[in-house]
C-alpha positions in Angstrom: 0.0 -0.1 0.0 1.3 3.5 -0.7 1.4 6.4 1.8 -1.7 8.0 0.1 -3.8 4.7 0.4 -3.1 4.3 4.0 -4.0 8.0 4.6 -7.2 7.7 2.9 -8.0 4.5 4.9 -7.1 6.2 8.1 -9.4 9.3 7.1 -12.1 7.1 6.2 -12.0 5.1 9.5 -11.7 8.4 11.4 -15.0 9.7 9.7 -16.7 6.6 10.3 -16.1 6.4 14.0 -16.9 10.0 14.4 -20.3 9.5 12.7 -21.1 6.7 14.9 -20.2 8.4 18.0 -22.4 11.3 17.1 -25.1 9.1 16.0 -25.2 7.5 19.3 -25.1 10.8 21.3 -28.2 12.0 18.9 -30.1 8.9 19.8 -29.3 9.3 23.4 -30.4 12.8 23.5 -33.8 12.2 21.5 -34.5 9.2 24.0 -34.0 11.5 27.1 -36.1 14.4 25.4 -38.7 11.8 24.8 -38.8 10.4 28.2 -39.1 13.8 29.9 -41.7 15.2 27.7 -44.1 12.3 28.4 -43.5 12.6 32.2 -42.6 8.9 32.6 -39.4 10.0 34.2 -40.2 9.0 37.9 -38.5 9.2 41.2 -38.7 6.6 44.0 -41.3 7.2 46.6 -41.1 7.1 50.5 -43.4 4.9 52.6 -46.3 6.9 54.4 -45.1 8.3 57.7 -47.6 6.8 59.7 -47.8 2.9 59.5 -51.3 1.3 58.9 -52.8 -1.1 61.3 -52.3 -4.6 60.4 -55.3 -6.8 59.4 -57.1 -8.3 62.4 -55.6 -5.8 65.1 -57.7 -3.2 66.5 -54.8 -0.7 67.3 -51.6 0.1 65.8 -48.1 -0.4 66.7 -47.0 0.8 70.1 -45.4 4.3 70.3 -41.5 4.4 70.6 -40.0 6.6 73.2 -36.6 8.2 72.8 -34.1 6.4 75.0 -36.7 3.9 75.9 -36.7 0.1 75.4 -38.2 -1.2 72.3 -42.0 -2.3 72.7 -42.5 -6.0 72.1 -46.1 -6.8 71.8 -46.4 -9.8 71.7 -43.2 -10.9 73.3 -40.7 -12.6 70.9 -40.7 -16.4 71.1 -37.6 -18.3 71.8 -35.8 -20.1 68.9 -35.7 -23.2 71.1 -39.0 -24.8 72.3 -39.4 -25.5 76.1 -38.4 -29.0 77.7 -42.2 -29.9 77.7 -42.5 -29.0 74.1 -39.4 -31.1 73.0 -40.8 -34.1 75.1 -43.9 -33.8 73.0 -41.9 -33.9 69.9 -41.3 -30.4 69.0 -38.0 -29.6 67.2 -35.9 -26.6 67.5 -36.2 -23.8 64.9 -32.5 -23.5 64.9 -29.5 -26.2 64.8 -27.4 -26.1 67.9 -24.7 -23.3 67.9 -21.2 -24.5 67.2 -18.8 -24.5 70.1 -16.5 -21.2 70.3 -13.1 -21.7 69.0 -10.3 -20.0 70.8 -7.3 -19.0 68.6 -3.8 -17.5 69.4 -4.0 -14.0 71.1 -3.4 -11.3 68.6 -0.6 -9.0 69.6 3.1 -9.1 70.0 
């Protein structure tokens, strides 16, 4: 290939690349304009500030107090059933916890 043919090939490649980049930018701009003009560009919404009353309950959740303890109504159930329930055949909800392993002390 002569020097002119190489320059012509490089010029064609540069023009083709610039055209493709410009076309992509134009398509992106037109798409964004179309979305904003139709009003489909939506933002996330937060949940209502006052929680609704769950189905089957007559009152809502207990009010929280700053610095106070967390209200637990009804009280949480343990993961392990009582001894009487285990004798009746109830199985624990969680497997037994693994024994703690002690490693070498960290430090010098």
